[in-house]
N, C-alpha and C positions, 0 to 999 in steps of 0.2 A: 574524626578529623574536624578541625576548626576551620571554618571558611569565614570571609568577611565580605560585607557589602556596604557601600557608601550611600547615604541618603541624607538629604537636608544638611549637609556639611558635617555628618557623623559618620562613624565607622562602627557597624554592629557586627559582633561576633555571632556565628550560628553554627549549629550542627544539624545535619540532614539525614533522613532515612526515608526509603520508600520511592515509589514511581511518581513522577511529576503529573501523570494523568489522573492520579487519585485525588480525592478531595484533600485540601491543605489543612493540616492540624498545626497551628501555631502554639507552642508551649512556652509558657513564661514562669520563671522560677520566683521564689519568695526570697526575703532578707534573712540572712546574709550570704546568699547562695548565687550561682551563676547557672547558666544553661546546662552545666555539667550534672546538676541535679536529676535531669531527665535521662542520663546516660544509660540507666539500667533498664528502661523501658522503650527507649527510642527504637532500637530494633524491631521490637514486637509491634509497636505502633506503626512502623514503616510497612508492615505486611498489608495493612488496609487503608493507610493514609500516606499522604506526602507530608511527613512531620518535620517540622522546623523548630529547634530549640534555640532561642535567642538569648544572649546575654543582654539584659537591659541596658539602655544608655547609661554610659558612665560606670558601668559594673563589668567586673572581670575582664575579658579581652576586648570589650567595646570601648570605643574612644570618644570622647566629647559628650556634651550635655545638650538636650534640646534647649531651645531658646526659652522655653517655660517649662516649669515642672508641673504644670497643670495636667490632670488626667487626659484631657482631650489632646494635648501636644504629644504625649508619650504614646497614646494609642495611634494617633496619625503617623508617628514615626515607625512604629512597628507595622502597621499595615502597609505603609509605603515601602518598607524593607521586604515584606512578604511577596508583594507583587513581582519585583525584578527577580526574585529568587524562585519565580515561576509558581508562586502559590495561588491558586484558584479555588473557588468555592470555599472560603477560609472559615475554619471553625477555630475559636480561641479557647484555649484552657490554661488557667493560671491559678496560683494560689498565693495568699499573703499579698505582697506589693505587686506581684505579677498578676493578680485577678482585678486589683483595684481600678485600673484605668477602663476596664470594660463595664463595670457596674453602673456607671452613670453617663457613658459617652456614646454608646452604640445602640442604635435601634434594632434590636434582634430578638426575635420570640424565644430564643433559647437563653437569654439572660435578663429579660425584663423583670424577673421575680427579685433580683437583688434590690431595685429601688422599692418595689412592692412591699418587701419584707422589712424595709427600713422605716415603714410607717407604723408608729406603736398601735397595736391592738386591731388595726385594720385587717390584716390577712386572717387572723383568727375568727373575726366576726363574719368575713365573707365566705370562708372556706368551711365553717362549721357545718356538719352534717353533709358535707360533699367532698370529704378527704380522699376518698378512692378516685373520684374523677379528676380532682386536683393532681394528685400524684400520678395518675395514669397518664395524664396529659405530657408531664415531664418524661416518664419512662419511655412512652412511645416516641416522643419527639427526639430524645437523645440517643435512644438504642440504635446501634448499627443495624440491627435486624429486630424489628418490633415483636416478632414471634417469641424472642427470647425474654421479653418483659411483659408476658401476658398475665402474670401472677398466678397461673395455673401451675400446679406441681409438675415437676419433669419426671 
């Protein structure tokens, strides 16, 4: 079911699944899609998260455009919409244009690596000979249950 929320003079359409007491997972679609792209996984994600799948501003059933198309403006609109929709302890997942606002705008240890990997040759230089520790950091940080990301055969 599509719901709508007004924020900063815009109306954002979204779908939701899960309990509002769970950590909030904001799902952002790519181009040329809408939040409907998440429909097949939204119920499953709702078992562990309070999942919100937004239509980005000006796309799908959302109406209006932010005052600026800068990544920070779009990120602020989405975060402002997640809060009144009862999103707490928010985690953002997106792909294509849905992931772009977060790569440069939010100081979050789960996504700092986007900017890090944009610097030519630096990641390879600093991570060389420490690949396991580097990837273990992300697997442990992002795993719902780090025991499942141990690297040990099950």
